[in-house]
N, C-alpha and C positions, 0 to 999 in steps of 0.2 A: 219178773221185777224190770220192766222195760221203760226207761226214762227217755228214750231217744227219739220218739215221735218218727218212725221210719218213713212216714209220707214226706218227711222235709229232706230226706237224704238222696234225692233224685240227682241225676247226672245232667250237667249243662254242657252242651257241645257248641263249638264253632270252629270254623276253618281259619288257620293263621299260619304264616311262615312255612306252608308246604307240608304241615303235618296235621293230622286230625286231633284236635285237642279237646278233652273232656275234663270237667271239673266234679269231683265228688264232694257234695256240700255238706260235709260233717261240721261246718261252722253253724249250721242251722239245727243241729241236734240238741237235745237237752230239755230240762224243765222249764226254763225261763227263755226270754229272748236273748239272753247273754250265753249263747250255747258254745259247743266245741266238742272235739273228739274225746276228751277225758271222760265224758259220760258213759262211753262204752266200757271203759275199765271199771268205773264206779258201780256198774250193774252187777258185776261179779264180786267186787271188793265189799261193798256194803251188804249184799246178800250174805256174804260169809260172816260179816260183823254181827248181823241180826241173828244168824244161826248160832254164833258163839255166845249170844246173850250179852253183847257189849251195849252200853248206853252212851258211851263217849268215843269220839273218833279224832285222833291226832293226825295231822299231815303237815307237809313242809313245802317250801318253795321261796321264790323272791316275793317281794312286797306286792308286785303286780301279777302273781301267779295265777294263770287261768285254772290250773288243776286245784289250787287251794280254794278259789272261789266257787268252783263247781262242786267240789266236795262239801262245802258249807251249805250250798243250796240243796243238794241231795239229802244231806243230813237233816235239814229242817223239814224237808218233805216227808222223811221217814221218822221224825221224832227223836233224832239222835243229837247229842250236843257236840258241835264241831270246836276243836282247838287247832289254831293255825300257828305254826312257828315259822316266821317269814324273815329271811335275810334282806337287809336293806342295801342292795347293790346301788340303787339310786335312792338317795335319802328322801323319805316322804315329808311333806309338810303337814303336820298334824292339824293345822288350822285350814288346810285346803286340801282335803283328801280327794283323790281322783280315781277313776276307772275301777279296777277290781278291788283295790283297797277300800274304796268307798263302799262298794257292794258288800264286802265282807262285814263292814261296820253295820250296814243296814240289816244284814242277816243275823246281827247280834252274835257273831262268832267271837270266841275268846281269842284274842290276837296277842302274840308275844313277838316283838320285833328284836331281831338279832343284828346288831351293827357289824360291819366288816372289821372295823378297828385296825385297818392297815393290812388285814390278812387277804388271802385270796378267797374265792367263793367257796371251794371245797372245804377249807379249814372253817369258815363260818357255818357251813352246812353241818359239819361234824359237831361244832359247839352247840348248835341249835338242837341237834338230835340228842345229844347227852343230856342237855337240860330238859328236853321234853320227857325223857325216860324217868328223871326224878319227879317231874310234874305228875306223870301217870302213876308212879308208885304212891305219891301222896293221895291221889284220887281213889286208888284201889284200896288203900288203908281206910278210907271213908265209906267203902262199900260199893264203889263204882267198878264197871269193867270196861277196860280200854282196848280199843283197836288202833294199831299204828300202821298207817298207810305211807309208803315211801314217796319220795319226790316223784311227781308225775304218775303215781299209781304204778310204778314200773316194778311189778313182781309178776310171778307166774299166773296168779289169778286174774290180775289186771290185764295183762297182755293177751290172756285168752279172749277177752272181749274183741280183739282185733282178728282173731281167727275167724270169728263169725262175721265181722265186718268185711273181711276179704271175700268170703263166700257171698255175701249180700251184694257186694259191688259187682261180682261176676255174674250173678243173676240179673241185675239191672242192665248190664251190658249186653248179655244175651238177648234181652227183650228188644234191643235195637240192632241185633246181629252184628256186634262189634266185639272184637277180642283185644284186650290191651297188650301192646308190646312193651311199654314203659309206665311205670308208676312212680312219680315223684311226690315227695312230701318233706316237710321240714322235721328235723330229728333233733330232740333236746335229750331227755333222760334215756331214750331208747326203747321205751315200752311200746310205742307204736310200731316202729320198725321191727321189733322182735315179733310182735304178734302178726304183722303182715307177711313176714318171711315165713313164719310157722304156718300160717294159712295157705300161702303158695305151695309149700311143701306137701301138705295134707291133701290139697285138691289137685296137685300136679299141674299147676299152671306154667306156661312158658313166659309170663310177663317178667320183666326185669324191674325189681324194685330198687328205687334210687333214693337213699337217705341223704338229704342235704343238711349238714350240721349247722346248728345255730349258736353253739358255744365250744370253747376249747375243751379238747378231751385228751387224756393221756393214752399211753400205748397199751393200757389194759382194757380200754373201752369195748373194742370188738369182741374180745373174749367174753366180757360181761354180757353183752347183748345176745351172744350166742347161747350162753348159759340161760338167759332169760327167755329166749324162744323155746329152748328145750324143756324149761320148767312149765311154760304155757301149754306145750304139747302133751306133757305128762299130766297136767292138771285136767285136760279133757278126756284123757284115757287113750290117747292115740300111741302107737308104737314108733312113729316116725322120729327121726333125729335131724338136725341142722348141723352144719360146721361153718367155719369162717368163709368157706368157698360160696356159700349161699348168700352172703351179704355184699352190698355195695353201699359204701358210705363215703361222702365227699365233704371234707372240712375246709374247702377253700372259699366259702361264701359267708362266713360268720363275721369276719372282721369288721370293725375294730374290737368287738367283743359282745357278750351277751348282754342284752338290754341296751345296746348301743347301735344306733342306726347305721346302716351301710348305704353307700351311694347306689350300689346295684339294687338294694332292697326298696329304697325311696323311688326309684325309677319304675320299678315293677309294680309297686302300689298304684302309682299314678296311671301307668299304662293300662293295668286291668280295670281301674275304676273309669277311666275315661273311654275305654272301648267297650266295656261290657256292663258297666254299673255295679261290678262285684268289688267288694273291699277285701283286702288282706292286710296283715299287721306288720309293724316294723321289727317285732322280736322273733317271731317264728315264721308264718306263712309267707310274708313278704321276702324274706330272704330265701326260702324254699322255692318260691315262684321265680325269683331272680336267677337262681342256679338252674332251673329247668329252662328258662329262656336262653341262657348262655349255652347250654348243652344243644339246644335246637339251632341256635344261630350259628354256632361254631361248626356245625355238622356232626357232632358226636352222636346225635340222634338222626338216623337216616330219613331223608324226605320220604312222605307218605306213611310214616309210622302212626299208629294209634297211641297217643300219649295221654295219660290220665294224671291230673294233679289232684292229689287228696288233700283238700282244703280243711286243715285241722282246727281252724277258729282262732280265737285270740283277738278279735276286732275291737275289744274294749281297750286295747293298748294304744289305739289311735286317739284315745282321750286321756292318756297318762302324762306323766311329767315331761317337760320339754326334752329333758336328756334322753328320753326314750323315743320320742316321735321325731326329734331332729328338725330339720327345715322342710318338712314335706309340704307345708303351706306356701312355700316360696315358688315363684315362677322359675 
């Protein structure tokens, strides 16, 4: 069950700032032109849903969630009914829907918007999840069978998709006789980071995986993604294990907050677009790219290193509400 059109995941390379910089184009994966890395997780998650006899899939995120949109897309491809519980960190205009939320409506997903109501994102997420459980119980009393996929597809089965993704990347780099020293990516729910670290452990790579955070996390976050990585390793039947020592996560580049544009992210979006014609977004990949550029320019990454940026997608956010895109169109 391969949605990701692997021919579109090639590496783009160019020399810049004294390092050899490559881009893994996971923004081009998926069923539609609105791709992204979450489709790797959905290959495993929806295969399990079908195996379990489910006909309805619930998942979660913000109103402009890439994961939610891609889940709805994949569900429609497979004949499953998508139900999206979305937290409105940025209040959408129902009369002028934009970006992923517009696509969710075109896909005819069942959408339930959960307002913040003065609470933080985590509290609103918990409310949305509790309401979705009641919703699923009602559907199951009617004879449906429901699959519940967490935010970002971040569980063992979902993260296992990035164990394969890591191996795929190494094969691509071997074809051009390059071995990565550093791998940067934007990290949200942690499922991608967990899967990449699990993949690195299994194939015994020397690459240093650098997760650049895009939202505020509490002090339990690292332990959660360690458990997530070990769950993914167990899911594929390996005996390897990872610890906190295997992870590198930097939360210094997400401010002022999730779905809020940063000055560094805006500059990074413009720089990559004007130098290479490649787009990254203000919520995820733009902040991840900005963090990587700062590491290179500050000397934290040594000159001559082979640096890979894993482009996780999300470019539809460039067409989202102004609160999300900020002043990127200004000179």
